[in-house]
N, C-alpha and C positions, 0 to 999 in steps of 0.2 A: 566576976570572970572566973572561968574554970581553971583549975590548977594545970600547969604545964605537965604533959606526960613524960614520965622519966625516960631518958634515953635508954634504948635497949642495949644491954650489954651482950655482945655476940658471943663470948666465951661462955657466959652463964647460960644463955639460951642454948648453945650447942651442947653443953654439958647435960643440960636437963633433957634435951632430945636423945642424947646417947643413953642416959639412964632409962628413958621411957621405952626405947627401942629394946634395950636389955631385958626390961621387965616383960615387954610383950613377947619376946622370943622365948622365954622361959615357958610360956604355954599354959600357965596356971590361973590366968585371969578369967573371970566370967564374961559372958557376951556383953553385958552392960559396961564392965570395966574396960574391955577391949575397945569398945565403941568410943567411950569417954577418952581413953588413951590416945585413940587414932585422931580424934578431933583436936586434943592438945598438941599432938605431934605435928598435925597440919599447921596450926597456929605458930608453933615454934619454927617450923621450917620456913614459913612466910616471914617471921621476924628476922631470921638469920639471912634470908635472901635480901630483904629489904636493907638490912645493916650492910651487907656485902656490896650492894648496888650504891649506897651512899659513900662507902669508902672508896669504891672504884671512881666515883665522880669526884671525890676530893683529890685522889691521886691524879686524875686527869687534869684538874685545875692547877695543880702544883708543878706540873712539868712545864718548864719554861726554857725557851731557846731564843737568843736574840732579842730579849726583852719583850717577846711576844708569847703568850700562851698558846699552846698547841695540843691537840689530842694525840697521845701516843699510846699505843697498845702495850700493856705490861707483858713481858715474856719472861716467865719463870726459868726457862732454860738458859737464858743469857746470864742469870745470876749464878746458876750452878757452874758455868764455864770458868768464873773468877777463881772458884775453889781448887781448880786442878793444877 
């Protein structure tokens, strides 16, 4: 049986993507290095998007009202109002 794939750590993937973008923005990469970096960047972007989608699904499942699960959109603006 193949080993289980390690869960993608969102923060690590995001940091790697930011580092990659910073390197590409410096403009001192060869064409081959740029293409390789772009390919890695696309893969990292997909990993981050997948993890965000999984997190959103988990949040949606955990929102409970009257002992029944329901889907509720997360509104970050509501959270900010509590701090005022």
